[in-house]
KETITI-7204 format. One line per 4 residues: number of its first residue (from 0); their letters; for each residue z, x, y of C-alpha. Coordinates in pm, 1 decimal. Layout:
# residues N
NUM> a> Z X Y | ...
***
This chain:
# residues 130
0> msiv> 4443.9 5507.4 8823.6 | 4534.3 5427.7 8468.1 | 4697.9 5103.9 8342.4 | 5016.2 5285.7 8270.5
4> srtl> 5029.6 5450.3 8608.9 | 4982.9 5107.8 8788.1 | 5250.2 4945.5 8563.1 | 5492.0 5221.0 8650.2
8> latv> 5404.0 5199.0 9040.5 | 5455.4 4834.1 9028.1 | 5809.8 4857.8 8842.2 | 5902.0 5118.8 9108.8
12> vatt> 5804.4 4891.2 9396.4 | 5987.2 4587.7 9235.4 | 6316.2 4788.6 9176.8 | 6279.9 4908.0 9538.0
16> vaia> 6250.6 4561.5 9661.3 | 6532.4 4425.7 9419.9 | 6760.1 4710.5 9534.1 | 6693.8 4670.5 9912.7
20> gcds> 6754.6 4299.2 9879.2 | 7113.3 4361.2 9737.0 | 7403.2 4343.2 9947.3 | 7766.4 4479.2 9858.4
24> nddt> 7816.2 4146.0 9654.0 | 7885.3 4254.8 9289.7 | 7715.3 3951.2 9170.9 | 7377.0 4031.6 9355.1
28> aeka> 7362.9 4377.7 9243.8 | 7441.9 4266.8 8867.7 | 7145.8 4021.3 8909.0 | 6919.6 4314.7 9056.5
32> gkki> 7044.0 4537.5 8770.6 | 6923.6 4267.6 8518.7 | 6594.2 4244.9 8703.3 | 6544.7 4617.1 8692.4
36> demv> 6631.2 4614.5 8288.2 | 6368.6 4326.2 8254.4 | 6100.2 4517.9 8456.5 | 6174.2 4834.0 8251.2
40> qstq> 6152.6 4635.1 7936.8 | 5829.4 4489.4 8049.6 | 5687.5 4834.3 8163.2 | 5772.5 4968.8 7815.6
44> qavk> 5604.2 4671.7 7644.4 | 5297.1 4715.8 7852.8 | 5277.5 5087.3 7782.0 | 5328.1 5029.9 7402.4
48> stve> 5060.4 4772.3 7423.2 | 4810.1 4997.4 7612.8 | 4890.6 5281.0 7361.7 | 4820.8 5047.9 7047.2
52> saks> 4495.3 4923.2 7196.7 | 4376.8 5265.4 7258.7 | 4491.6 5363.7 6896.8 | 4326.9 5066.2 6753.1
56> taeq> 3995.6 5131.7 6964.1 | 3998.4 5510.8 6838.7 | 4065.2 5409.0 6487.4 | 3759.5 5153.8 6516.8
60> glek> 3543.5 5415.1 6661.6 | 3626.5 5672.1 6398.4 | 3539.0 5417.3 6119.8 | 3213.4 5351.2 6266.9
64> tqqt> 3136.9 5703.5 6296.8 | 3240.7 5775.7 5930.6 | 3021.8 5470.3 5809.3 | 2720.7 5597.9 6027.4
68> lada> 2773.4 5954.5 5876.4 | 2773.5 5802.4 5501.4 | 2487.7 5578.9 5580.4 | 2286.8 5876.0 5715.0
72> keta> 2398.7 6105.9 5385.0 | 2273.6 5815.5 5178.2 | 1933.8 5781.3 5355.6 | 1895.4 6184.6 5340.3
76> aeta> 1988.4 6173.3 4978.5 | 1727.1 5897.0 4905.8 | 1460.4 6068.6 5113.9 | 1499.9 6374.0 4941.6
80> eavk> 1493.8 6212.9 4577.1 | 1142.4 6033.2 4690.0 | 1005.5 6380.9 4817.2 | 1102.8 6530.4 4480.5
84> eksk> 943.6 6236.7 4289.0 | 614.2 6247.8 4499.7 | 601.0 6638.9 4469.8 | 635.6 6600.9 4080.7
88> kvve> 340.0 6348.8 4078.0 | 140.4 6566.9 4292.6 | 184.1 6866.7 4074.2 | 123.6 6656.7 3766.0
92> dtka> -209.5 6534.6 3938.0 | -291.2 6861.8 4031.5 | -269.4 6993.7 3671.8 | -449.0 6713.1 3526.0
96> aaad> -758.8 6766.8 3782.3 | -736.8 7148.0 3688.9 | -746.8 7070.5 3302.8 | -1024.9 6824.6 3351.5
100> aada> -1226.3 7079.0 3557.0 | -1169.0 7342.1 3303.8 | -1295.1 7115.0 3020.1 | -1594.0 7029.6 3222.2
104> vaek> -1675.8 7383.4 3282.2 | -1623.0 7470.1 2929.1 | -1876.1 7190.0 2809.0 | -2135.5 7302.7 3054.8
108> ssai> -2089.3 7653.8 2958.6 | -2110.4 7584.2 2586.1 | -2435.3 7361.4 2664.0 | -2561.7 7645.3 2871.8
112> aedt> -2494.9 7890.5 2583.1 | -2673.1 7680.3 2328.3 | -2964.3 7625.0 2553.0 | -2979.7 8019.9 2628.0
116> qkaa> -2954.3 8083.5 2236.6 | -3221.6 7821.1 2154.7 | -3454.5 7976.5 2420.8 | -3388.1 8332.1 2298.6
120> edak> -3469.9 8219.6 1934.4 | -3802.8 8051.9 2060.9 | -3891.0 8348.7 2262.0 | -3821.4 8557.8 1949.2
124> kalt> -4050.5 8339.1 1751.7 | -4314.4 8347.9 1995.0 | -4326.2 8717.5 2025.4 | -4304.6 8786.6 1643.5
128> pq> -4641.8 8804.4 1495.0 | -4707.8 8574.0 1204.9
***
């Protein structure tokens, strides 16, 4: 049973008790009426307080949810940026390694070509009669 329901039930019970205790005396009826008015005001205040408390709790929950979402969004953006930077570095390193490998192959090829040419010249000299 909710707080509002309990408060209303207590008000009804108190009102019933107050009315049952009244006799035909106008003074007693007037006092009972005042007590009923006080109970109604008390009930209204309790309901208002409960609604305000629930509203405040909901607003706090919404604020926390929004902050968590903003934090998650920021973290995701930072992670994406870090991945982007790391990927650029990998690409740059790969290009540099490929260029170094190409240079090494070119140097070796050039050396082999020179050695082959020299060997060919030596073979030609050796086979040419003098």
